[in-house]
C-alpha positions as CSV (number, residue, x, y, z in Angstrom):
1,M,0.0,0.0,0.0
2,N,1.6,3.3,-1.0
3,L,1.0,6.7,0.5
4,K,-1.7,7.7,-2.0
5,E,-3.8,4.7,-1.2
6,F,-3.3,5.1,2.5
7,W,-4.4,8.8,2.2
8,N,-7.5,7.9,0.1
9,N,-8.5,5.2,2.6
10,Y,-8.0,7.0,5.8
11,K,-8.0,10.8,5.1
12,G,-11.3,11.3,7.1
13,A,-9.8,9.6,10.2
14,L,-6.5,11.5,9.8
15,I,-8.2,14.9,9.5
16,G,-10.4,14.0,12.5
17,I,-7.3,13.2,14.6
18,I,-5.6,16.4,13.6
19,V,-8.7,18.5,14.4
20,A,-9.1,16.6,17.8
21,I,-5.4,17.3,18.6
22,L,-5.8,21.0,17.8
23,I,-9.0,21.3,19.9
24,L,-7.3,19.6,22.9
25,A,-4.1,21.6,22.5
26,T,-5.9,24.9,22.4
27,R,-8.4,23.9,25.2
28,L,-11.3,24.7,22.9
29,H,-13.0,21.6,24.2
30,N,-14.0,23.6,27.3
31,L,-15.7,26.2,25.2
32,I,-17.4,23.7,22.9
33,L,-18.7,21.8,26.0
34,V,-20.1,25.0,27.5
35,I,-21.8,25.9,24.2
36,I,-23.3,22.4,23.9
37,I,-24.6,22.7,27.5
38,L,-26.1,26.1,26.8
39,I,-27.9,24.9,23.7
40,L,-29.2,21.8,25.5
41,G,-30.5,23.9,28.3
42,A,-32.3,26.2,25.8
43,F,-33.9,23.2,24.1
44,I,-35.0,21.7,27.4
45,G,-36.3,25.0,28.6
46,N,-38.3,25.5,25.4
47,Y,-39.7,22.0,25.5
48,V,-40.8,22.4,29.1
49,Q,-42.4,25.7,28.3
50,Q,-44.3,24.3,25.3
51,N,-45.4,21.1,27.1
52,K,-46.0,22.3,30.7
53,E,-48.8,19.9,31.6
54,E,-47.2,16.8,30.0
55,V,-43.9,17.5,31.8
56,K,-45.7,18.1,35.1
57,T,-47.6,14.8,34.8
58,K,-44.4,12.9,33.9
59,L,-42.5,14.5,36.7
60,K,-45.2,13.8,39.3
61,A,-45.3,10.1,38.1
62,F,-41.5,9.9,38.4
63,I,-41.5,11.3,41.9
64,D,-44.3,9.0,43.0
65,K,-42.2,6.0,41.8
66,M,-39.4,7.0,44.2
């Protein structure tokens, strides 16, 4: 297997590894994690606001099981 075949077969993995190394080296993973948590919080908050009664019923049932 020559270098060209290797690159064609594994370029996605190699690019992913390089990007991961850059993210870890620059500590961008902390920022990315914070952004993901903020977005998840926004989606969860919006879901709860749109489905108040359903969430209240499910939460009450969950608490009753405990």
